[in-house]
C-alpha positions as CSV (number, residue, x, y, z in Angstrom):
1,M,0.0,0.0,0.0
2,S,1.2,3.5,-0.8
3,L,0.7,6.0,2.0
4,D,0.8,8.8,-0.4
5,R,0.7,9.2,-4.1
6,P,4.2,9.0,-5.7
7,P,5.8,12.3,-6.7
8,S,5.3,11.5,-10.4
9,P,3.8,14.4,-12.3
10,I,1.2,12.1,-14.0
11,G,-0.2,8.7,-13.4
12,R,-0.1,8.9,-9.6
13,R,-1.9,5.6,-9.2
14,R,0.2,4.1,-11.8
15,G,3.8,4.9,-12.9
16,A,4.3,7.3,-15.8
17,A,7.1,9.5,-17.2
18,S,7.4,13.2,-16.7
19,P,5.6,15.4,-19.3
20,S,8.7,17.5,-19.6
21,E,12.4,17.0,-19.5
22,R,12.8,19.9,-17.0
23,A,13.2,22.2,-20.0
24,G,14.7,25.5,-19.2
25,L,12.5,28.6,-19.1
26,P,12.2,30.4,-22.5
27,V,13.1,34.0,-22.5
28,R,9.8,35.0,-24.0
29,A,6.4,33.4,-24.7
30,D,3.0,34.7,-25.8
31,I,1.4,33.1,-22.7
32,A,2.9,32.2,-19.3
33,I,0.8,30.1,-17.1
34,V,1.3,29.9,-13.3
35,G,0.1,26.4,-12.3
36,G,0.4,23.0,-13.9
37,G,-2.8,21.4,-12.8
38,L,-5.9,20.4,-14.7
39,I,-7.0,24.1,-15.3
40,G,-3.6,25.3,-16.2
41,L,-2.8,22.5,-18.6
42,S,-6.3,22.7,-20.2
43,I,-5.8,26.4,-20.9
44,A,-2.3,25.9,-22.2
45,W,-3.4,23.1,-24.6
46,R,-6.3,25.3,-25.8
47,L,-4.1,28.3,-26.5
48,A,-1.3,26.3,-28.0
49,R,-3.8,24.7,-30.5
50,A,-4.7,28.2,-31.5
51,G,-1.1,28.9,-32.4
52,R,0.2,30.8,-29.3
53,S,3.5,30.0,-27.7
54,V,2.9,28.8,-24.1
55,V,5.0,28.1,-21.1
56,V,3.7,26.5,-17.9
57,L,5.4,26.9,-14.5
58,E,4.5,24.5,-11.8
59,R,5.6,25.0,-8.2
60,E,5.8,21.2,-7.5
61,T,4.9,18.5,-10.0
62,I,2.1,18.4,-12.6
63,G,-1.2,17.9,-10.9
64,A,0.3,17.8,-7.3
65,G,-2.2,20.2,-5.7
66,A,-5.7,19.0,-6.4
67,S,-5.8,17.5,-10.0
68,L,-4.3,14.1,-9.2
69,A,-6.1,14.0,-5.8
70,A,-9.6,14.3,-7.4
71,T,-12.1,11.6,-8.2
72,G,-12.9,12.9,-11.7
73,M,-16.6,13.6,-11.3
74,L,-18.5,15.4,-14.0
75,A,-21.7,15.5,-11.9
76,P,-23.7,18.6,-12.1
77,A,-26.9,16.9,-11.0
78,A,-25.4,15.1,-7.9
79,E,-23.4,18.2,-7.0
80,H,-26.4,20.5,-7.2
81,E,-27.3,21.9,-3.8
82,P,-29.0,25.0,-2.3
83,G,-27.2,28.2,-3.3
84,S,-25.6,26.7,-6.4
85,D,-28.2,27.9,-9.0
86,P,-25.9,30.5,-10.4
87,L,-23.3,27.9,-11.2
88,L,-25.6,25.4,-12.8
89,P,-25.8,26.9,-16.3
90,L,-22.0,27.0,-16.5
91,A,-21.8,23.4,-15.2
92,L,-24.3,22.1,-17.7
93,D,-22.6,24.0,-20.5
94,S,-19.3,22.5,-19.7
95,L,-20.7,19.0,-19.5
96,R,-22.0,19.5,-23.0
97,R,-18.5,20.4,-24.1
98,W,-16.9,17.4,-22.5
99,P,-17.4,14.9,-25.4
100,G,-15.7,17.2,-27.8
101,F,-12.9,17.9,-25.3
102,R,-12.5,14.2,-24.7
103,D,-12.4,13.3,-28.4
104,A,-9.8,16.0,-29.2
105,L,-7.7,15.2,-26.1
106,E,-7.6,11.5,-26.8
107,A,-6.9,12.0,-30.5
108,E,-4.1,14.6,-29.9
109,S,-2.4,12.7,-27.1
110,G,-3.0,9.1,-28.3
111,Q,-4.3,8.2,-24.8
112,A,-7.7,7.2,-23.5
113,I,-9.0,9.0,-20.4
114,D,-11.7,6.4,-19.2
115,Y,-14.7,8.6,-19.9
116,R,-17.7,6.9,-18.3
117,P,-21.2,8.1,-18.9
118,D,-22.7,5.7,-16.4
119,G,-24.5,8.3,-14.2
120,T,-24.6,8.7,-10.4
121,L,-26.7,7.1,-7.7
122,V,-27.2,9.2,-4.6
123,L,-28.2,7.0,-1.6
124,A,-30.2,7.4,1.6
125,V,-30.1,5.1,4.6
126,G,-32.9,5.5,7.2
127,R,-35.8,8.0,7.5
128,D,-33.8,11.2,8.1
129,E,-31.6,10.7,5.1
130,V,-34.7,9.9,3.0
131,E,-36.2,13.2,3.9
132,R,-33.0,15.1,3.0
133,L,-32.8,13.2,-0.3
134,R,-36.4,14.2,-1.1
135,F,-35.4,17.8,-0.5
136,R,-32.5,17.3,-2.9
137,H,-34.7,15.7,-5.5
138,D,-37.2,18.6,-5.3
139,L,-34.3,21.1,-5.8
140,Q,-33.1,19.1,-8.8
141,R,-36.6,19.0,-10.4
142,R,-37.1,22.7,-9.8
143,S,-33.8,23.4,-11.6
144,G,-34.7,21.2,-14.5
145,L,-32.2,18.4,-13.9
146,D,-32.7,14.8,-14.9
147,A,-33.0,12.8,-11.7
148,T,-35.2,9.8,-10.9
149,W,-36.4,8.8,-7.5
150,L,-35.8,5.0,-6.8
151,P,-37.0,2.8,-3.9
152,G,-34.4,0.7,-2.2
153,S,-35.2,-2.4,-4.2
154,E,-34.6,-0.7,-7.5
155,V,-31.3,0.8,-6.2
156,R,-30.1,-2.6,-5.3
157,R,-31.2,-4.0,-8.6
158,L,-28.9,-1.4,-10.3
159,E,-26.1,-2.1,-7.7
160,P,-26.5,-5.6,-6.2
161,G,-23.5,-5.2,-3.9
162,L,-25.3,-2.5,-1.8
163,R,-26.6,-3.3,1.7
164,P,-30.3,-4.0,2.2
165,S,-30.4,-1.1,4.6
166,V,-30.2,1.3,1.6
167,T,-33.7,2.8,1.7
168,A,-33.9,5.0,-1.4
169,G,-31.8,6.6,-4.1
170,L,-31.7,9.2,-6.8
171,H,-30.4,8.2,-10.2
172,C,-28.7,11.0,-12.1
173,P,-28.2,9.5,-15.6
174,L,-26.4,12.4,-17.2
175,D,-23.6,12.6,-14.6
176,H,-20.3,11.3,-16.0
177,Q,-16.8,10.7,-14.8
178,V,-13.2,10.4,-15.9
179,D,-10.1,9.0,-14.5
180,P,-8.0,12.0,-13.3
181,C,-4.6,10.2,-13.7
182,R,-5.4,9.4,-17.4
183,V,-6.8,12.9,-18.0
184,M,-3.6,14.5,-16.7
185,A,-1.4,12.1,-18.5
186,A,-3.2,12.9,-21.8
187,L,-3.1,16.6,-21.2
188,A,0.6,16.5,-20.5
189,E,1.2,14.6,-23.7
190,A,-1.2,16.8,-25.8
191,C,0.6,19.9,-24.4
192,R,4.0,18.4,-25.3
193,R,2.9,17.6,-28.8
194,A,1.4,21.1,-29.2
195,G,4.7,22.7,-28.2
196,V,3.9,23.8,-24.7
197,V,6.9,24.1,-22.4
198,V,6.2,22.7,-19.0
199,V,8.7,23.4,-16.2
200,E,8.2,21.7,-12.9
201,H,9.7,22.7,-9.5
202,A,9.6,26.3,-10.6
203,P,7.6,28.3,-8.1
204,V,6.8,31.8,-9.4
205,T,8.2,34.4,-7.0
206,A,7.1,37.7,-8.6
207,L,5.3,39.3,-11.5
208,D,7.0,41.8,-13.7
209,W,5.1,45.1,-14.1
210,S,5.6,48.0,-16.4
211,G,3.3,51.0,-16.8
212,G,0.5,49.3,-14.9
213,R,0.7,46.2,-17.0
214,V,2.0,42.7,-16.3
215,T,4.7,41.9,-18.8
216,G,6.0,38.7,-17.5
217,L,7.0,36.7,-14.4
218,R,10.0,35.5,-12.4
219,A,10.9,32.1,-11.0
220,G,13.8,32.7,-8.7
221,E,16.6,34.3,-10.8
222,D,15.0,33.3,-14.1
223,G,12.3,35.3,-15.9
224,V,9.9,35.0,-18.8
225,A,8.5,38.0,-20.7
226,A,4.9,37.3,-21.8
227,G,2.1,39.0,-23.6
228,T,-0.3,37.5,-21.0
229,V,0.3,35.9,-17.7
230,I,-2.5,33.5,-16.5
231,L,-2.8,32.7,-12.8
232,A,-4.1,29.1,-12.5
233,S,-2.4,28.0,-9.3
234,G,-5.5,26.5,-7.7
235,A,-5.5,26.7,-3.9
236,W,-2.4,28.8,-3.9
237,S,-4.0,31.6,-5.9
238,G,-5.1,33.3,-2.7
239,E,-1.7,33.2,-1.1
240,G,-0.1,36.6,-0.5
241,G,3.1,37.8,-2.1
242,L,2.4,37.5,-5.8
243,L,-0.5,39.9,-6.2
244,P,-0.7,43.4,-4.8
245,P,-3.2,43.8,-1.9
246,T,-5.7,45.5,-4.3
247,L,-5.9,42.3,-6.4
248,T,-6.1,39.6,-3.7
249,L,-8.4,36.7,-4.4
250,P,-10.9,35.2,-2.0
251,V,-9.5,31.6,-2.5
252,R,-8.5,29.2,0.2
253,P,-7.5,25.5,0.4
254,L,-10.1,23.0,1.5
255,K,-8.3,19.8,2.2
256,G,-9.6,16.4,1.2
257,Q,-8.4,12.9,1.9
258,S,-9.2,9.9,-0.3
259,L,-8.2,6.3,-0.9
260,A,-8.0,3.7,-3.7
261,L,-9.2,0.1,-3.2
262,R,-8.4,-2.8,-5.5
263,T,-11.5,-4.7,-6.5
264,T,-11.6,-8.3,-7.7
265,A,-14.2,-10.7,-9.1
266,R,-14.6,-12.0,-5.5
267,T,-15.1,-8.6,-3.9
268,G,-17.2,-7.2,-6.7
269,T,-17.4,-3.5,-7.4
270,L,-19.8,-0.8,-8.5
271,G,-21.1,0.0,-11.9
272,R,-21.3,3.7,-11.5
273,M,-20.6,6.5,-9.1
274,V,-22.3,6.1,-5.8
275,W,-22.8,9.0,-3.3
276,T,-23.9,9.0,0.3
277,E,-24.1,11.7,2.9
278,Q,-20.6,10.7,4.0
279,V,-18.6,9.6,1.0
280,H,-18.6,9.2,-2.8
281,M,-17.2,6.1,-4.6
282,A,-16.1,6.0,-8.1
283,P,-15.2,2.8,-10.0
284,K,-12.5,3.0,-12.6
285,S,-11.9,0.7,-15.6
286,D,-8.5,-0.4,-14.2
287,G,-10.3,-2.1,-11.3
288,Q,-9.8,0.5,-8.7
289,L,-12.5,1.9,-6.5
290,I,-11.8,5.5,-5.4
291,V,-13.4,6.6,-2.1
292,G,-13.4,10.3,-1.2
293,A,-13.3,12.7,0.2
294,T,-13.1,14.4,3.5
295,V,-13.8,18.2,3.8
296,E,-11.3,19.9,6.1
297,D,-11.0,23.7,6.4
298,C,-7.5,23.5,7.9
299,G,-5.3,25.4,5.5
300,F,-2.3,23.7,3.9
301,R,-1.9,21.1,6.7
302,P,-0.4,18.1,4.9
303,G,-0.7,14.4,5.4
304,V,-3.3,11.7,5.8
305,T,-4.9,11.2,9.2
306,A,-6.3,8.1,11.0
307,G,-9.6,10.0,11.6
308,G,-9.9,10.9,7.9
309,L,-9.3,7.3,6.7
310,Y,-11.7,5.9,9.3
311,A,-14.4,8.3,8.1
312,L,-13.9,7.2,4.5
313,L,-13.8,3.4,5.2
314,E,-16.7,3.5,7.6
315,G,-18.8,5.7,5.2
316,A,-18.2,3.3,2.4
317,R,-18.7,0.1,4.5
318,R,-22.1,1.5,5.7
319,V,-23.5,0.9,2.2
320,L,-21.0,-1.4,0.4
321,P,-20.0,-4.4,2.6
322,G,-17.7,-5.8,-0.1
323,I,-15.0,-3.1,0.7
324,E,-14.0,-5.2,3.7
325,E,-12.2,-7.7,1.4
326,M,-10.7,-5.0,-0.9
327,E,-7.0,-4.2,-0.7
328,V,-6.1,-0.6,0.1
329,E,-3.7,0.4,-2.6
330,A,-3.1,4.1,-1.9
331,V,-4.2,6.9,0.3
332,W,-3.6,10.6,-0.3
333,S,-4.7,14.2,0.4
334,G,-5.0,17.3,-1.7
335,Y,-6.3,20.8,-1.6
336,R,-9.4,22.0,-3.4
337,P,-9.2,25.6,-4.5
338,T,-12.3,27.1,-2.9
339,S,-13.6,30.6,-3.4
340,D,-15.9,32.3,-1.0
341,D,-19.0,31.2,-3.0
342,D,-17.6,27.8,-4.2
343,A,-17.6,29.0,-7.9
344,P,-14.7,29.7,-10.2
345,I,-13.1,33.1,-10.7
346,I,-12.4,33.8,-14.4
347,D,-11.3,37.4,-15.1
348,T,-8.8,39.9,-16.1
349,L,-7.2,41.2,-12.9
350,A,-5.0,43.9,-14.6
351,P,-3.7,44.5,-18.2
352,G,-1.8,41.4,-19.1
353,L,-2.9,39.4,-16.1
354,V,-5.7,36.8,-16.3
355,V,-6.9,34.5,-13.5
356,A,-8.7,31.1,-13.6
357,T,-9.1,29.6,-10.2
358,G,-11.5,28.7,-7.3
359,H,-13.2,25.7,-9.0
360,H,-13.8,23.9,-5.6
361,R,-15.0,20.4,-6.3
362,N,-15.8,21.0,-9.9
363,G,-12.5,21.4,-11.6
364,Y,-12.9,18.4,-13.9
365,L,-16.5,19.3,-14.8
366,L,-15.6,22.9,-15.5
367,A,-12.2,22.4,-17.3
368,P,-13.5,22.6,-20.9
369,V,-15.7,25.7,-20.4
370,T,-12.9,27.4,-18.4
371,A,-10.3,26.7,-21.1
372,D,-12.7,28.1,-23.8
373,A,-13.5,31.1,-21.7
374,V,-9.9,32.0,-21.0
375,A,-8.9,31.5,-24.6
376,E,-11.7,33.8,-25.8
377,L,-10.7,36.4,-23.2
378,V,-7.0,36.2,-24.2
379,M,-7.5,36.2,-27.9
380,G,-10.6,38.3,-28.3
381,G,-10.2,40.7,-25.4
382,A,-13.5,40.0,-23.6
383,L,-15.1,37.2,-21.6
384,P,-17.8,35.3,-23.4
385,E,-21.3,35.9,-22.1
386,F,-21.5,32.5,-20.3
387,A,-18.4,33.4,-18.1
388,R,-19.3,36.9,-17.1
389,P,-21.1,36.1,-13.9
390,F,-17.8,34.7,-12.5
391,T,-15.5,37.6,-12.4
392,R,-13.8,38.8,-9.3
393,A,-16.1,41.8,-9.1
394,R,-18.9,39.7,-7.5
395,F,-16.9,39.7,-4.3
396,A,-16.7,43.5,-4.1
397,Q,-18.0,45.1,-1.0
398,P,-20.8,47.6,-1.5
399,E,-20.0,51.2,-0.9
400,P,-21.2,52.3,2.5
401,K,-24.2,54.6,2.4
402,R,-23.5,58.2,3.4
403,A,-25.5,59.5,6.2
404,S,-28.1,62.1,5.1
405,A,-27.5,65.6,6.3
């Protein structure tokens, strides 16, 4: 068993080569991207395909922050909750873009990403959970989402390995999933083939400014001049030091712990993603079952804890007894980039400086629409209509009212 995911930039549940040969920084590029996770590489690939020269600087290794720690859910229906109505149109738009994104990524990388359109089952055990599930179903229906109420017997027909104590469920047929390790491996290869320069272990220490405009960035003693710098550094986007105080971003890390179980013919597995109030479980085509994820607002506190693993295993065992016989292959933690309203921030912060961050639990779902929005912003000079509700301006404090004379 691995107590943490290996420090490989891709394929963290299976060995893989580095997407770059630690190439040196170019002196100049059209685009310099801070952050080599899912969002950064998706944007890099999109802009390189449009003919731009792109360099990506990653503080650690590719996908080390959240991208390789994720489950790979493309689940706008299961994720929908009170307060998330403003995000729903963007989420559904991005889900519609995913098949085209998948086809191009697989064709240009030569690698499959294990795209699975199997849907999601959201489960309830006991009367209290059933009532909360009915509330969720009512919310989904009011929002126009495809979700079907199922009695426990029908849930167990779809997933025979579940316990008889499962009382009811919601079937969300349009929710999909991917394998994050395969997606990141494919993105790294597609970027390489498109001419993107990826440099790992290159934390950006400063932005270069001239006349009120960002003109490049610095990584230690090295620098890159760039027509546009894109900040896509995930949970680190809100850290001080890189941006001036007037441009700080309301983004913080939200830690999550997860584990990978090895399924066999004897243990059985699931046919689709399964959610409970405690955990979500995602079967992958390589025989792994990913169980995630805790939610810990504890900053950048590293490591895996006994309490976190207990919560995951007990939450899964509560509905899927077969996990007792499954081998634990790996455990890990990561940091979701979470904005103050759990929605992404896609915006121009200053001339020459663009941001794409704060995707919370929806990075994989929102990757295609974010890449398209940033590409249109960079190449066309304005955000497309679908992305305009997600600028930094929504967090601005209202001006205080002046007292009347």
